[in-house]
C-alpha positions as a Markdown table, in Angstrom:
| # | Residue | x | y | z |
|---|---|---|---|---|
| 1 | Met | 27.1 | -153.5 | 130.0 |
| 2 | Glu | 27.1 | -149.8 | 130.6 |
| 3 | Glu | 24.6 | -148.2 | 132.9 |
| 4 | Phe | 22.2 | -145.7 | 131.4 |
| 5 | Glu | 21.3 | -142.7 | 133.4 |
| 6 | Leu | 17.9 | -141.2 | 132.5 |
| 7 | Ser | 18.3 | -137.7 | 133.8 |
| 8 | Phe | 19.5 | -134.3 | 132.6 |
| 9 | Lys | 23.0 | -135.1 | 133.6 |
| 10 | Asn | 23.1 | -137.4 | 130.6 |
| 11 | Lys | 24.0 | -135.4 | 127.5 |
| 12 | Tyr | 22.1 | -137.7 | 125.2 |
| 13 | Val | 18.9 | -137.4 | 127.2 |
| 14 | Arg | 19.2 | -133.6 | 127.2 |
| 15 | Met | 19.6 | -133.5 | 123.4 |
| 16 | Trp | 16.7 | -135.8 | 122.9 |
| 17 | Ile | 14.4 | -133.6 | 125.0 |
| 18 | Ile | 15.7 | -130.4 | 123.5 |
| 19 | Trp | 15.6 | -131.4 | 119.8 |
| 20 | Val | 13.5 | -134.5 | 119.1 |
| 21 | Leu | 10.7 | -134.3 | 121.5 |
| 22 | Pro | 9.6 | -130.8 | 120.4 |
| 23 | Val | 9.7 | -131.9 | 116.8 |
| 24 | Ile | 7.4 | -134.8 | 117.6 |
| 25 | Phe | 5.0 | -132.6 | 119.6 |
| 26 | Leu | 4.8 | -130.0 | 116.8 |
| 27 | Ser | 4.3 | -132.4 | 114.0 |
| 28 | Thr | 1.4 | -134.2 | 115.8 |
| 29 | Pro | -1.1 | -131.3 | 115.4 |
| 30 | Leu | 0.3 | -130.6 | 111.9 |
| 31 | Leu | -0.7 | -134.2 | 110.9 |
| 32 | Phe | -4.4 | -133.2 | 111.5 |
| 33 | Leu | -4.1 | -129.8 | 109.9 |
| 34 | Val | -2.5 | -130.6 | 106.5 |
| 35 | Pro | -4.5 | -132.1 | 103.7 |
| 36 | Thr | -4.3 | -135.9 | 103.3 |
| 37 | Lys | -2.2 | -135.4 | 100.2 |
| 38 | Tyr | 0.7 | -134.0 | 102.2 |
| 39 | Glu | 0.6 | -136.2 | 105.3 |
| 40 | Trp | 3.7 | -138.0 | 104.2 |
| 41 | Val | 5.7 | -134.7 | 104.6 |
| 42 | Val | 4.6 | -134.3 | 108.2 |
| 43 | Thr | 5.5 | -137.9 | 109.0 |
| 44 | Phe | 8.9 | -137.5 | 107.4 |
| 45 | Ile | 9.9 | -134.6 | 109.7 |
| 46 | Pro | 10.1 | -136.6 | 113.0 |
| 47 | Ile | 11.6 | -139.6 | 111.3 |
| 48 | Thr | 14.4 | -137.3 | 109.9 |
| 49 | Ala | 14.9 | -135.7 | 113.4 |
| 50 | Val | 15.3 | -139.1 | 115.0 |
| 51 | Leu | 17.7 | -140.3 | 112.3 |
| 52 | Ile | 19.8 | -137.2 | 112.7 |
| 53 | Phe | 19.8 | -137.6 | 116.5 |
| 54 | Tyr | 20.8 | -141.3 | 116.1 |
| 55 | Ser | 23.6 | -140.6 | 113.7 |
| 56 | Trp | 24.9 | -137.8 | 116.0 |
| 57 | Tyr | 24.7 | -140.2 | 118.9 |
| 58 | Lys | 26.7 | -142.9 | 117.1 |
| 59 | Trp | 29.3 | -140.3 | 115.8 |
| 60 | Asp | 29.7 | -139.0 | 119.4 |
| 61 | Lys | 30.0 | -142.4 | 120.9 |
| 62 | Arg | 32.6 | -143.4 | 118.4 |
| 63 | Gly | 34.7 | -140.3 | 119.1 |
| 64 | Arg | 35.1 | -141.1 | 122.8 |
């Protein structure tokens, strides 16, 4: 099993912190500000960001 390094030296940790974490932090207050009718849109944004990150991760790992 490969060892996982949880630091900024790891490219995947850097990309998670740069792209996914801000999306989650910005969508949290939006969840309370939008009307109940549109809450599904706000919850869809972080899910999409995580799916894009995961697909990029798999694509990058396969290319090695």
